[in-house]
C-alpha positions in Angstrom: 12.3 13.6 -12.4 12.1 16.2 -9.6 10.2 15.4 -6.3 6.9 16.1 -7.9 7.4 16.8 -11.4 7.6 20.7 -11.8 4.5 22.9 -13.2 6.0 23.1 -16.8 6.8 19.2 -16.8 3.0 18.6 -16.1 1.7 21.2 -18.7 3.8 19.3 -21.2 2.4 16.1 -20.2 -1.0 17.1 -20.3 -0.6 18.6 -23.6 1.2 15.5 -25.2 -1.0 13.1 -27.3 1.7 10.8 -28.7 -0.9 8.3 -29.6 -3.3 10.5 -31.4 -6.0 9.6 -28.9 -8.3 12.5 -28.4 -11.0 11.5 -30.5 -11.0 7.9 -29.9 -10.9 8.5 -26.1 -13.8 11.1 -26.2 -15.9 8.3 -27.1 -14.7 5.8 -24.1 -17.6 7.4 -21.7 -20.2 6.1 -24.4 -18.5 2.7 -24.6 -18.8 2.4 -21.1 -22.2 3.3 -20.7 -23.1 0.5 -23.3 -20.4 -2.2 -21.7 -19.3 -2.5 -25.2 -16.2 -4.3 -24.5 -15.4 -5.2 -28.0 -15.2 -1.6 -28.8 -12.8 -0.7 -25.9 -10.7 -3.7 -26.7 -10.5 -2.6 -30.4 -9.9 1.0 -29.0 -6.8 -0.3 -26.9 -5.4 -2.2 -30.1 -5.9 0.9 -32.4 -3.9 3.0 -29.9 -1.1 0.6 -29.2 2.1 2.1 -30.6 4.8 0.2 -32.4 7.4 -0.7 -29.4 10.3 0.5 -31.5 8.7 4.1 -32.0 7.6 4.0 -28.2 11.3 3.2 -27.2 12.4 6.6 -28.7 9.9 8.5 -26.8 10.8 11.4 -24.2 9.2 10.5 -20.7 6.9 12.9 -21.3 5.5 11.3 -24.0 5.8 7.8 -22.3 3.8 9.2 -19.3 0.9 10.8 -21.6 0.7 7.4 -23.4 0.4 5.5 -20.1 -2.3 7.7 -19.2 -4.3 7.0 -22.3 -3.9 3.4 -22.3 -4.6 3.3 -18.7 -8.4 4.9 -19.3 -9.0 1.9 -21.6 -7.2 -1.1 -19.3 -9.8 0.5 -16.4 -12.5 0.2 -18.7 -12.0 -3.1 -19.7 -11.5 -4.5 -16.3 -14.6 -2.8 -15.0 -16.7 -4.7 -17.3 -15.2 -8.1 -16.3 -12.6 -8.4 -19.0 -8.9 -8.5 -18.1 -7.0 -6.2 -20.6 -4.2 -8.2 -21.4 -6.4 -11.3 -21.8 -8.4 -9.4 -24.6 -5.4 -7.6 -26.1 -2.1 -9.9 -25.5 0.0 -7.4 -27.5 -0.4 -4.5 -25.2 2.0 -6.1 -22.6 5.3 -5.3 -24.2 3.9 -1.7 -24.7 2.8 -1.5 -21.0 6.4 -3.0 -19.7 8.3 -0.7 -22.2 6.4 2.2 -20.8 6.7 1.4 -17.2 10.6 0.7 -17.8 10.9 4.2 -19.7 9.1 6.1 -16.9 10.5 4.1 -13.9 6.8 3.4 -12.9 4.6 0.5 -12.6 3.4 -0.8 -15.9 -0.1 0.9 -15.9 -1.7 4.1 -15.0 -1.6 5.5 -11.7 -3.3 8.4 -9.7 -0.8 11.0 -11.3 -1.9 9.6 -15.0 -5.5 10.2 -13.9 -5.4 13.5 -12.2 -2.3 15.8 -12.5 -1.3 14.5 -15.9 -4.8 14.4 -17.2 -5.5 17.6 -19.4 -8.4 19.7 -18.4 -11.4 20.8 -20.6 -12.6 19.0 -23.5 -9.5 16.8 -23.7 -10.2 15.2 -20.4 -9.6 11.4 -20.0 -12.6 10.1 -18.4 -14.3 7.0 -17.6 -17.8 8.3 -17.5 -17.8 12.1 -19.0 -19.8 12.9 -15.8 -19.1 16.2 -14.0 -18.8 14.4 -10.8 -16.0 12.5 -11.8 -14.2 15.7 -13.2 -14.9 17.3 -9.7 -13.4 14.3 -8.1 -10.3 14.4 -10.5 -10.0 18.0 -9.8 -10.3 17.6 -6.2 -7.4 15.3 -6.1 -5.3 17.3 -8.7 -5.3 20.3 -6.1 -3.6 18.4 -3.6 -0.4 17.9 -5.4 1.4 21.0 -5.5 0.6 21.3 -1.7 2.3 17.9 -1.4 5.5 18.6 -3.2 5.7 21.9 -1.2 5.3 20.0 2.1 7.5 17.2 1.3 10.2 19.6 0.4 9.7 21.1 4.2 9.6 17.6 5.6 13.0 16.9 4.1 14.3 20.0 5.7 12.8 19.1 9.1 14.6 15.8 9.3 17.8 17.8 9.1 16.9 20.4 12.1 17.0 19.8 15.8 13.9 21.3 17.5 16.0 24.1 19.5 16.4 25.6 16.2 13.9 28.3 15.4 13.6 27.0 12.0 12.2 23.8 13.1 8.9 25.8 14.2 8.8 28.0 11.0 9.2 25.0 8.7 6.5 23.0 10.6 4.1 26.1 9.9 4.8 25.9 6.3 4.0 22.1 6.2 0.9 22.9 8.2 -0.2 25.5 5.3 0.6 22.9 2.4 -1.5 20.2 4.5 -4.4 22.5 4.8 -4.7 22.0 0.8 -5.6 18.6 1.5 -8.1 19.3 4.1 -9.6 21.9 1.5 -9.7 18.7 -1.3 -11.6 16.4 1.0 -14.0 19.1 2.0 -14.7 19.5 -2.0 -15.2 16.0 -2.2 -17.8 16.0 0.4 -19.6 19.1 -1.2 -19.5 17.6 -4.7 -18.8 13.7 -4.8 -21.7 11.9 -3.1 -20.4 8.6 -1.5 -22.9 6.4 -3.3 -21.7 7.9 -6.7 -18.1 6.8 -5.8 -19.1 3.4 -4.4 -21.4 2.4 -7.2 -20.2 4.4 -10.3 -16.3 5.3 -10.2 -15.1 2.5 -7.7 -15.4 -0.3 -10.3 -13.0 1.5 -12.6 -10.3 1.1 -10.1 -9.7 -2.4 -9.9 -6.5 -4.1 -10.3 -5.3 -5.1 -13.6 -3.0 -8.1 -14.3 0.1 -7.4 -15.9 2.5 -10.4 -16.8 0.9 -12.2 -13.8 1.0 -9.6 -11.2 -2.2 -7.3 -10.2 -1.5 -3.6 -10.3 -4.3 -1.4 -8.5 -5.9 1.4 -10.6 -5.4 5.0 -10.1 -6.8 5.4 -6.6 -6.4 8.6 -4.4 -4.9 6.4 -2.0 -1.8 6.6 -4.1 -1.6 10.4 -3.0 1.2 9.6 -0.6 0.6 11.6 2.4 2.1 9.1 4.2 5.6 10.6 3.3 4.7 13.4 5.3 3.9 10.9 8.3 7.2 9.4 7.6 9.1 12.2 8.6 7.0 13.5 11.4 6.1 10.4 13.4 6.3 7.1 11.7 10.0 6.4 10.4 10.7 5.3 14.0 7.3 4.1 15.2 6.3 0.6 13.6 2.8 -0.4 13.1 2.5 -3.8 11.2 -0.5 -2.8 9.4 0.2 0.4 8.3 3.8 -0.6 7.5 2.3 -3.4 5.2 0.2 -0.7 3.6 3.1 1.5 2.8 5.1 -1.7 1.3 2.1 -2.0 -1.1 1.6 1.4 -2.0 5.5 2.6 -2.6 5.6 1.1 -6.2 2.8 3.4 -7.1 4.8 6.5 -6.0 6.9 8.9 -8.3 10.6 7.8 -8.4 11.7 10.6 -6.5 9.3 10.0 -4.1 10.3 6.5 -3.5 13.9 7.9 -3.2 12.6 10.4 -0.4 11.1 7.1 1.2 14.6 5.6 1.1 16.4 8.5 2.5 14.0 8.8 5.4 13.1 5.2 6.3 14.7 4.3 9.6 15.4 7.8 10.6 14.5 9.7 13.8 11.3 11.2 13.3 10.2 15.0 14.4 8.1 13.5 17.3 11.1 11.3 18.8 13.4 14.5 18.4 11.1 16.6 20.1 10.3 14.3 22.9 13.9 13.9 23.5 14.6 17.5 23.5 11.9 18.2 26.1 13.0 15.3 28.1 16.6 16.9 28.4 15.5 20.0 29.8 15.8 19.4 33.7 13.7 22.3 34.7 10.0 22.7 34.2 10.7 25.6 32.0 11.0 25.2 28.4 13.2 27.7 26.0 11.0 29.7 23.9 12.0 28.1 20.7 11.6 24.6 21.7 8.0 25.6 23.0 7.4 27.1 19.6 8.7 23.8 18.0 6.2 21.6 20.2 3.4 23.9 19.4 3.7 23.6 15.7 4.2 20.0 15.4 1.1 19.9 17.5 -0.8 22.1 14.7 0.3 19.9 12.0 -0.5 16.7 13.7 -4.2 18.1 14.2 -4.2 19.3 10.7 -3.5 15.7 9.6 -6.0 14.1 12.2 -8.8 16.3 10.5 -8.0 15.2 7.2 -8.0 11.5 8.4 -11.1 12.2 10.3 -13.1 13.5 7.4 -11.6 10.9 5.0 -12.7 8.0 7.2 -16.4 9.7 7.4 -16.3 9.4 3.7 -15.3 6.0 3.3 -17.6 4.6 5.8 -20.3 6.2 4.0 -18.9 4.8 0.6 -18.5 1.2 1.9 -21.2 0.8 4.3 -22.9 -2.7 3.9 -26.0 -1.7 2.1 -24.1 0.3 -0.5 -20.5 -1.2 -1.2 -19.5 -3.3 -4.1 -16.1 -4.1 -2.5 -14.8 -4.9 1.0 -11.5 -2.9 0.4 -11.0 0.7 -0.6 -9.5 1.4 -4.3 -6.2 1.5 -2.5 -6.2 -1.9 -1.6 -6.7 -1.4 2.1 -9.8 -1.9 4.4 -11.7 1.0 6.0 -10.5 -0.4 9.3 -6.8 0.6 8.5 -8.2 4.4 8.0 -9.2 4.2 11.5 -5.9 3.0 12.5 -4.0 5.5 10.9 -6.2 8.2 12.3 -5.8 6.7 15.9 -1.8 6.4 15.2 -2.0 10.2 14.3 -4.1 11.3 17.5 -1.5 9.2 19.6 1.4 11.1 18.3 -0.5 14.4 18.8 -1.4 13.6 22.3 2.3 12.7 22.8 3.6 16.0 21.7 0.9 17.6 23.9 1.7 16.0 27.0 5.4 16.3 26.6 5.0 19.9 27.3 1.8 19.9 29.4 3.6 20.5 32.8 6.3 22.5 31.5 5.9 26.4 30.9 8.0 28.6 28.6 11.1 30.4 30.2 10.1 33.5 31.5 6.5 32.4 32.2 5.1 33.8 35.4 4.9 31.5 38.4 2.4 31.3 41.2 -1.0 31.8 41.3 -1.1 34.3 38.1 0.1 31.5 36.0 -3.1 29.6 36.5 
């Protein structure tokens, strides 16, 4: 599977219906509205394929099948029923699909958003337009994230004196801007109370063979892979590192490979700081100045995204509204504040590295003030 699954592959998964589930899943919102766990369990039993047949499916069909079974898993758990306690024969199918796709044995944010067909075939817990808007807001992030990670991989191979370092960072910034647009769309169309009270219960963890697996949370969108190459790979933080370790299994296979390649590397912030430190004079080469400015711009965008995300989370999990102490990605709101602070610290570090430096050729003396 390529880094972020190609548009053609995505369309194939959306179009696939290997379980013949379209008609039955259209009734799931009504089952959920009635908290009809008997009907939900019966639907799960009805859709379960023969394991021998499922073993012959393509990865595309296996991903689509997990998408469709996942809506029922989350629905049952929302109403207090562990799905595999109610339908134990689902276990070998979930394990087979997880193995076939090299992903966890339940649905993820990719199944719920990117691989979910739009329009009348949309898989939904509630059927409410606000749920559809949230799915669209998350879905719109992925093309930009795929492109950003391609460029982050290039940045990891470049030195800050190379003019391509700055131009590549500027492309990353344009891709990250999509994430800011996405969260603005969420703020405009998804009230925090709706998420906290209506949708959040569907993202509860489900036990599969004695191990809990989180539901398809937006926190599984791996913006942390951008952090990895820009500043995180050589700047450990125990709380953030623990969150990454728990989040990694929910990522696409190629994104887990990206993490393995860049973990323990030298971050863009560290390489820039070292390059600036090696300049003995108070003037920086223009290419190095451009690299510092470009890196600062990307970090400011990440800071903007995280500040807005924190604002949403605080509203959704305030004490008089929340049903849960932790977010749907398994982390407390305090971690979002911590990651925002870490992003801000790295942006400040980049700014301070160059604050007393002038680009080579800049005027000296009173006119420079």
